[in-house]
NUFILO-386784 format. One line per field, with one value per residue (C-alpha): residue in one letter; x, y, z; residue number from 1. Coordinates in pm, 1 decimal, decimal comma. Each point is the difference from the previous one (the first is absolute). Last residue first. Example, Ala and Ser with C-alpha at 12.3 -4.5 7.8 and 13.67 -1.06 7.14 Angstrom:
! residues 2
aa (S:A) .
px (1367,0:-137,0) .
py (-106,0:-344,0) .
pz (714,0:66,0) .
i (2:1) .
***
This chain:
! residues 363
aa (I:V:S:R:K:K:I:I:V:V:K:Y:L:G:E:G:V:E:I:P:E:E:F:H:E:K:V:Y:A:S:D:H:L:Q:E:K:I:K:S:Y:T:S:E:E:C:P:Y:F:I:E:G:F:C:K:F:S:M:Y:N:L:V:R:L:F:Q:Y:T:H:G:G:D:I:I:L:C:G:N:N:N:L:S:M:Y:C:N:Q:F:F:L:D:L:Q:S:K:N:H:W:L:C:G:K:K:D:I:I:I:D:V:N:S:L:G:V:E:N:L:T:Q:N:L:N:L:A:D:R:K:G:E:I:Y:T:L:N:S:I:N:N:Q:F:D:D:P:I:G:S:F:D:M:C:Y:L:H:V:N:F:H:P:D:L:L:S:L:I:K:K:E:H:Q:A:K:N:A:S:V:S:V:I:I:S:E:K:D:Q:T:V:S:L:Q:I:L:G:S:E:K:I:N:E:Y:V:I:S:D:W:Q:K:S:D:L:Y:R:Y:S:A:D:S:W:H:Y:L:Y:G:G:K:K:Y:K:A:E:H:G:N:L:H:K:H:F:Y:D:E:V:Y:L:T:F:I:M:V:P:M:I:Y:I:L:V:V:S:L:L:L:C:L:F:I:M:N:T:T:K:I:F:L:V:I:C:F:I:V:L:V:I:F:V:L:L:G:K:F:I:F:G:L:F:R:N:S:F:A:T:T:R:E:P:N:R:K:A:A:K:S:Y:V:V:C:L:F:L:T:L:L:L:L:S:V:L:T:I:T:G:Y:I:L:L:E:N:I:S:I:H:M:K:Y:D:G:R:T:V:K:S:K:Q:I:T:N:E:E:A:P:E:G:N:S:K:M) .
px (-1464,9:-232,1:189,9:-70,3:-224,7:196,9:-98,4:118,0:-32,6:-11,0:185,6:-41,7:-119,3:300,0:241,4:13,5:-46,5:-100,8:19,9:-269,3:137,4:-113,5:-361,4:-175,7:106,5:71,3:-335,7:-191,8:166,3:-113,8:190,7:226,9:-302,7:-205,8:255,5:72,6:-370,6:-40,8:354,9:10,2:-332,6:120,2:-152,6:-207,5:14,1:389,5:53,5:-81,0:-379,7:-246,3:-376,3:60,6:-166,0:-95,7:321,5:222,5:-182,4:73,2:368,7:8,9:-126,8:257,9:276,2:-91,1:-22,8:353,1:57,4:221,1:-11,8:-91,8:-225,2:-73,2:150,0:-106,3:229,1:34,1:281,6:-214,0:-310,2:-242,0:-375,1:-11,7:252,6:-177,2:-327,4:150,3:166,1:-332,1:-146,5:304,0:-31,1:-375,3:55,5:209,1:-325,8:-0,2:378,7:22,0:-273,0:121,2:277,2:194,3:-65,6:216,9:10,1:277,1:65,1:-350,7:-169,7:-300,0:-153,0:-317,2:-208,0:-203,3:303,5:167,6:-319,5:-6,6:371,3:-52,2:-286,8:153,7:79,2:-357,5:-120,2:-297,5:-79,8:203,4:359,8:213,7:219,2:330,4:211,2:-193,7:6,2:-284,6:-176,4:-225,4:-122,0:-242,2:-268,1:254,6:8,6:-101,5:3,7:214,1:232,1:158,4:287,4:165,0:354,4:131,8:382,5:265,9:298,1:227,3:-191,8:-321,2:111,0:16,4:-332,1:-150,7:89,5:-162,1:-326,2:2,6:62,7:-308,4:-214,1:-300,7:-28,4:256,8:-44,2:95,7:264,2:84,3:314,7:40,7:314,2:-53,9:197,9:35,1:101,0:312,9:116,1:-187,4:37,0:249,8:-39,3:249,3:270,0:24,7:71,3:-326,4:-197,1:167,0:-47,7:-377,8:-29,3:160,2:-226,2:-312,4:62,7:97,6:-53,1:-249,1:-160,0:-40,0:-168,4:-239,1:-82,9:-90,2:-219,3:-178,8:-47,5:-124,0:-277,4:-275,3:148,7:-283,0:-265,6:-230,9:119,4:159,0:320,6:-182,3:-243,6:254,5:200,9:-291,0:-340,3:-173,3:-55,8:323,7:274,7:-185,5:-75,4:366,8:97,2:-284,5:112,7:368,8:-103,7:-221,9:286,8:256,2:-248,0:-58,3:367,6:117,3:-181,5:123,4:360,5:-24,0:-153,8:282,4:251,4:-178,9:4,3:366,0:76,5:-206,1:196,5:330,1:-63,8:-100,6:136,3:297,3:-185,6:-293,2:-9,2:176,5:-224,8:-312,3:108,3:71,7:-350,6:-165,4:185,0:-120,1:-353,6:12,5:127,4:-270,1:-269,7:132,5:-3,4:-362,5:-131,8:171,6:-147,5:-346,3:21,1:92,2:-246,4:-283,0:84,8:21,8:-334,7:-169,0:125,8:-91,7:-361,9:-183,9:286,9:230,3:-217,2:-21,0:379,7:75,5:-232,0:172,3:344,1:-75,0:-139,5:314,4:201,6:-194,8:50,4:381,6:-10,2:-177,9:216,4:309,9:-113,3:-112,9:329,6:209,6:-186,2:24,1:366,5:114,3:-192,1:181,6:336,4:-50,9:-4,6:231,2:15,3:324,7:8,1:365,6:12,0:-276,9:-130,4:355,0:37,6:-350,0:123,5:292,6:-230,6:-234,1:261,6:142,1:-333,8:-24,7:335,0:-117,8:-281,6:12,0:114,7:328,0:122,5) .
py (5944,6:-32,4:-119,6:171,5:-209,8:-116,3:84,9:-256,1:85,1:-252,7:-37,1:-321,4:161,2:232,7:-40,8:-166,8:162,7:378,3:113,7:241,2:238,2:-101,9:10,7:187,0:348,3:23,1:-188,4:238,6:304,0:-133,2:195,3:-308,3:-255,9:257,2:37,9:-385,1:-109,3:-110,6:-98,2:-197,4:-183,8:-104,5:137,9:-272,5:-334,3:-71,0:-105,3:-283,6:-42,3:-257,8:-19,2:29,2:312,9:171,9:-101,5:112,7:327,7:45,4:-78,0:254,9:243,8:-101,3:19,9:366,0:87,5:-141,5:-213,2:8,6:-274,5:91,3:-262,3:51,6:-161,3:149,5:-61,8:-106,1:148,7:2,3:-207,4:124,3:63,3:354,4:131,5:-182,0:149,8:346,8:-71,1:-61,4:316,9:202,8:-130,6:65,4:206,9:-298,2:-202,5:-246,8:-87,8:37,9:-255,5:-255,3:5,6:-241,6:103,9:-244,6:57,0:-179,3:-71,2:7,9:144,2:-52,0:-295,8:-159,1:-9,7:308,7:167,2:-39,2:153,2:296,7:74,2:-41,1:254,5:179,9:-349,9:-38,4:-373,0:-138,8:-305,1:-315,4:28,3:-235,6:-216,8:-157,6:-209,1:-329,6:18,3:-169,4:317,3:39,6:341,1:-31,4:218,9:263,5:94,8:354,4:294,5:229,7:-288,7:-196,8:-256,8:-133,8:-163,3:-193,6:-43,9:-232,4:36,6:-189,6:-267,1:189,4:333,2:-85,8:-200,9:287,3:252,4:-198,8:-31,7:373,7:62,7:-190,9:130,6:44,9:372,0:54,3:366,4:37,0:-274,9:-71,0:-166,1:-126,7:-159,5:-295,3:-61,1:-343,3:-188,8:207,1:160,8:328,9:270,0:261,3:255,1:257,0:-250,2:123,7:-363,3:-124,6:296,3:-78,8:-368,7:49,2:241,2:-255,4:-279,7:202,6:149,3:-326,0:200,0:-265,3:49,2:359,4:-37,9:-271,3:206,6:301,5:-206,3:-143,1:349,2:145,7:-277,1:257,8:341,4:116,4:-108,9:-273,9:-226,1:228,1:194,5:314,4:-8,9:7,8:285,5:252,5:-115,6:68,5:378,2:189,0:-240,8:-193,2:308,5:91,8:-334,4:48,0:357,8:-126,1:-257,5:245,7:252,5:-271,6:-135,6:367,4:80,9:-344,6:55,7:354,5:-130,9:-270,4:254,3:227,5:-276,3:-38,1:368,4:21,2:-265,7:179,8:317,6:-179,8:-122,4:-340,2:-218,0:-163,4:-48,1:-122,6:-359,9:62,4:296,5:-211,3:-271,3:222,8:142,7:-351,2:-104,8:318,7:-69,2:-366,9:120,0:269,9:-248,6:-207,2:288,3:92,6:-358,1:-37,4:353,9:-111,4:-340,7:158,2:281,5:-241,0:-185,1:329,9:105,2:-326,8:51,0:374,0:-18,5:327,4:227,3:-185,9:50,9:372,5:41,7:-234,2:201,8:323,0:-145,5:-151,6:334,9:183,6:-266,9:45,1:374,0:-58,7:-214,0:247,3:278,3:-199,5:-101,9:369,4:127,9:-247,2:60,1:374,7:-3,4:-236,0:189,1:318,0:-168,7:-90,9:-384,1:-110,8:-371,6:-121,7:-247,1:-124,8:-28,6:-85,1:355,8:127,8:-231,8:81,6:379,4:-92,2:-188,9:290,4:235,5:-207,1:-15,3:374,2:31,7:-240,5:215,5:-31,5:356,5:-57,1:228,3) .
pz (-10199,7:-291,5:-306,1:-343,0:-217,6:-325,6:-351,1:-254,9:-369,1:-269,0:-315,4:-216,5:-324,6:-5,2:281,2:342,4:341,9:59,4:343,4:130,7:275,9:344,9:134,3:266,5:-29,6:-374,9:-72,3:212,6:-162,9:-344,2:-289,0:-86,9:-26,8:-173,9:-277,1:-19,9:4,6:-370,5:-67,0:330,3:-86,5:-357,2:-310,9:-159,0:-165,4:-11,1:-374,5:-241,3:90,6:-97,3:-63,4:-370,7:-141,0:341,1:178,4:-304,5:-18,2:372,2:-62,3:-271,3:243,5:265,5:-266,4:-64,2:375,2:82,3:305,8:321,0:247,7:372,6:154,7:374,1:300,6:342,5:294,5:373,2:189,0:313,7:-88,2:-246,2:36,2:138,2:-242,6:-284,6:84,6:21,9:-331,6:-165,0:150,3:-111,0:-359,6:-35,1:-316,4:-130,4:0,1:-295,5:-3,2:375,4:53,8:-261,1:-261,0:225,5:365,5:233,8:372,8:196,6:373,6:128,6:324,1:199,2:-185,8:136,7:-318,5:88,1:115,9:-354,1:-167,8:242,5:-80,7:-379,9:-38,8:-292,4:-111,5:-76,2:49,6:-173,3:191,1:122,2:86,3:-216,3:204,4:-119,9:241,3:-64,8:-374,0:-189,5:-123,1:-288,6:-136,1:-292,6:168,4:96,1:371,6:59,2:-234,9:213,9:57,2:281,8:33,5:309,9:-23,2:289,7:32,4:138,5:-231,3:-241,1:-185,4:42,7:-165,1:-366,8:3,1:204,8:-269,7:-276,1:207,4:51,0:-363,8:-83,9:269,3:-206,9:85,7:261,6:53,4:379,3:8,1:362,1:123,2:353,7:135,5:229,3:310,3:175,6:-307,8:-62,7:-328,3:47,5:-274,9:-31,5:-283,6:-127,6:-71,0:-364,4:-115,4:116,9:-148,5:-343,0:20,4:74,3:-294,7:-225,2:107,9:-15,9:-342,4:-179,1:-341,7:-114,0:337,1:-47,6:-330,1:133,0:306,2:-209,4:-230,3:297,6:170,4:-317,1:-31,8:14,0:-78,4:-207,9:259,6:-93,4:286,8:259,2:-36,9:-129,7:289,4:283,8:-152,8:45,6:134,0:-346,2:-3,3:53,1:-50,2:-272,6:-183,8:1,0:-162,0:-258,7:-80,5:-32,6:-252,3:-193,7:-12,4:-107,3:-273,2:-109,9:-36,8:-159,3:-335,4:-38,0:82,1:-269,7:-238,2:55,0:-85,3:-323,1:-85,5:103,1:-258,5:-259,5:64,4:-33,3:-349,1:-106,8:-266,9:168,0:334,9:-158,2:126,9:323,8:78,6:-101,1:226,1:297,3:-42,9:-13,7:313,2:178,4:-105,7:110,0:344,9:20,2:-66,0:270,6:239,5:-103,4:36,9:350,4:104,1:-104,4:190,7:317,7:-55,5:-45,7:326,8:170,3:-140,4:107,7:368,5:9,6:-126,1:-24,3:109,0:-216,3:-304,8:50,1:39,1:-291,5:-252,6:114,6:-42,4:-333,8:-133,6:112,1:-171,1:-325,3:27,6:50,1:-316,5:-205,3:116,0:-87,4:-334,1:-93,4:126,3:-186,7:-335,6:33,0:109,9:-274,4:-260,9:100,6:15,4:-370,0:-90,3:-282,4:-42,2:-170,8:-282,3:-69,2:-387,9:-244,8:25,3:-106,2:-290,0:-119,3:-8,4:-214,6:-233,1:-35,0:-54,8:-272,9:-168,6:4,0:-156,2:-274,7:-94,7:-378,0:-48,5:158,6:263,7) .
i (363:362:361:360:359:358:357:356:355:354:353:352:351:350:349:348:347:346:345:344:343:342:341:340:339:338:337:336:335:334:333:332:331:330:329:328:327:326:325:324:323:322:321:320:319:318:317:316:315:314:313:312:311:310:309:308:307:306:305:304:303:302:301:300:299:298:297:296:295:294:293:292:291:290:289:288:287:286:285:284:283:282:281:280:279:278:277:276:275:274:273:272:271:270:269:268:267:266:265:264:263:262:261:260:259:258:257:256:255:254:253:252:251:250:249:248:247:246:245:244:243:242:241:240:239:238:237:236:235:234:233:232:231:230:229:228:227:226:225:224:223:222:221:220:219:218:217:216:215:214:213:212:211:210:209:208:207:206:205:204:203:202:201:200:199:198:197:196:195:194:193:192:191:190:189:188:187:186:185:184:183:182:181:180:179:178:177:176:175:174:173:172:171:170:169:168:167:166:165:164:163:162:161:160:159:158:157:156:155:154:153:152:151:150:149:148:147:146:145:144:143:142:141:140:139:138:137:136:135:134:133:132:131:130:129:128:127:126:125:124:123:122:121:120:119:118:117:116:115:114:113:112:111:110:109:108:107:106:105:104:103:102:101:100:99:98:97:96:95:94:93:92:91:90:89:88:87:86:85:84:83:82:81:80:79:78:77:76:75:74:73:72:71:70:69:68:67:66:65:64:63:62:61:60:59:58:57:56:55:54:53:52:51:50:49:48:47:46:45:44:43:42:41:40:39:38:37:36:35:34:33:32:31:30:29:28:27:26:25:24:23:22:21:20:19:18:17:16:15:14:13:12:11:10:9:8:7:6:5:4:3:2:1) .
***
């Protein structure tokens, strides 16, 4: 060792070279757990606070609160989208200079941010069902799913859903409709909403068959519904499909050939499955049938789809779980359905799958 301190200078230079190399952040596991727990608990307490405030506000002024929740959830999801983009940017920017623990921390923060958002969203949805007239309120103006049906129709229309489903059913040969002028086949859509799909169906059927399509809905005729089609009738009033037979008798229909329920009565009332099928059985002609949607979807993509709707007003994936997926277990366990209807027949695949359930013939 030189007395003039040269080795010390050499060590300093060597240390400097190390510090100017790739910089790595070192976060202990204990620190990560402590900071993560504090953040998580804080956000969950905030979520609990929001739920309490929301409940009290909704009881005082339901309509104003639903409008607020719609805007608030949209704001949260837009913020979440920006936050995720920033995190991805940070990961890409620092990927070469960041250790795995720091990457895990960033991803954990994303999950911690999502959790209270999802909890609050589910709470708002549940509150609508229990206190604010259920599914009817959330689709009305100010509700958090206002314009949902429009976004859904635009998505399905872009995929030519009606045309492809029609061709699939036609090729299956399972349904026979009248082709003569002296006999009219009757179709009833029990959850028609704005009747966008029903109008499209009629445009496909009219050149080949003699049909009349009746529409009804639990919420009544939409304010913006317009009809210039002679063989389409929208039954006035709020019509519950659980009272279908009574509704048909009121408008002079004894029996019909086809009942359509696309994410409607059965989707919202699977606990009333037997009552719904009793009404279908009393309302259908011999060999008449019920048609429900049957496509399979994934929960994770449905969540992302909901975020897309709240941020941009558009969707990129089937909106919700299909009716058949939702009721399949109860359907196969129902003694009434087994006795009065044939086995469900799946027609089509993926997004375009529907399920046809035919009434057993009465001898």
